[in-house]
N, C-alpha and C positions, 0 to 999 in steps of 0.2 A: 249396724245399723241401713238397711236398704233404703236406697232415695226415696221413693216411694211414702215410706214411715216418716222419714223424716221432714219430707214437704208437707206431710198432714200434720204433723204432730207443729211444724211452725206454724201452719196457719189456725189451729185451733186455739194456739196459744195466743197468737198475737187477736184474734178474735175476741177470745174471755179478755184478757188481759184492756181492750180497746173498753169493753163494756162494764168492766169491772170498776174502770176508771174514769170512767165518766159518771158510773152511778152512787160511786162512791162520794164524789162532793157534789149529788143531788141535785148542780143547776139544773140541769137536763128530764128531771121528773120521774127516773126511772124509764132510760129508753128500753123495748126491746131491742134484739135485734135486726128485725127489720127495719124499727127506725132508724139503725144506725146502717144500715143497709142505703136507706134510701137519704140519708144526711151525706154519707157518703162521695153518691153519684150525685148529687145536685151541688159538693162542694168541689166535685171534681172535674166539673163540666158545666162552662159558661152557656148562656142562653138555653138553660132547661127548661124541658117546660113538663107539664104532666103527659104528654104522651111520650116526648123523650123517655119518659121514666118508665111508664108502661109496656113501650117497645123496649129497651133495653132488662127490665124485669122479666119481661113475658107476663104481666098478669092485666088483669082487665082494670081499662079506663079508671070504671067505679071504683075501685078497690084503692086506684091511686090519689084518687080524690078526696077521698075518706083519710087515707093517713099524710096528706098532705097538709087537709085542713087542722089535722090532732098537733101536728107539726106546726104549724102557723100559730096556731092555740095555744102552742105552749113557747112560744119565742126562739123559737129555734129557725126555722124557714121563714122567708120575706117573701111576698108577692108583689110583681113589679110590674105595669102591662106595657105588650109593646106599645112604640111609638105610633107604629102604620097599622095595626091590626089587635084594637082592643078587646076582642075575643081570645086571642095569646096571651098568658101571663109567662114572664121567665120567673123560675123557683131563684131562691138563692139561699144559703146560710147567711143568719144573721151575722154584722161582722165583728160582734163581742164572743159571739158562738164561737164562731169559725176560728180566733186567734187563739181562745182556750182550747180547741180541738185538737189545733197544730203542736201545740207544749205538749202535746203525747207524744210526737214524734222523736221526743229530746233521746229517750232510752235509744231508738233507731238509730238517730244522728251519731250515737255512741260507738252503736254497734260496728255503723259503717265507716268513723274514723278506724276504729283497732283493726278491722278489717285490712284497710289501707295502707296500717304502719305493719298491716304480718307480711302480709302479700306483696307480691313483686305488682307491676302496673301490667302484663300480659296475664298475669292468673287471675285479678281484678277482671278487666277487658273478655276471660272465658267465661269466667261467674256471669258475668252481664250477660253476655251471648247463650247461655244456659239457659237463664231467665228469660231471654223473649222466645228461645224455643217454647218455654213450658206457658207463655203469656196467647202467644200465637194457638198454639191449640188447648187453649182453655178461651178461645173467642166464637 
């Protein structure tokens, strides 16, 4: 299997698995891929704002506002006004949703443990370097 095919397949399976798991327990109200993407950007970026989302995802601010309001209505995202500039709202994933979402990483954590058991530290370091190269070219 070629590397590009393996990476594409891995990414595809990860995204589908996340969507299926989240939609299976129906806590999230049948999230779309776009909603999942917004949620991940918000979850992993402190001080996330609608402007940051728009810039990161290369979408119109009006589209971000619609999606964020939808996620707020579902109880997935919360808005917190900035203490120094009331025009700015910081976005965060609600704590219970964030904790539940992190539980989806259990399978990945098992895979990481197996990799660390089966491969030497230098092989794991090489793999981490390879992932870094892929990230650098995808930014």
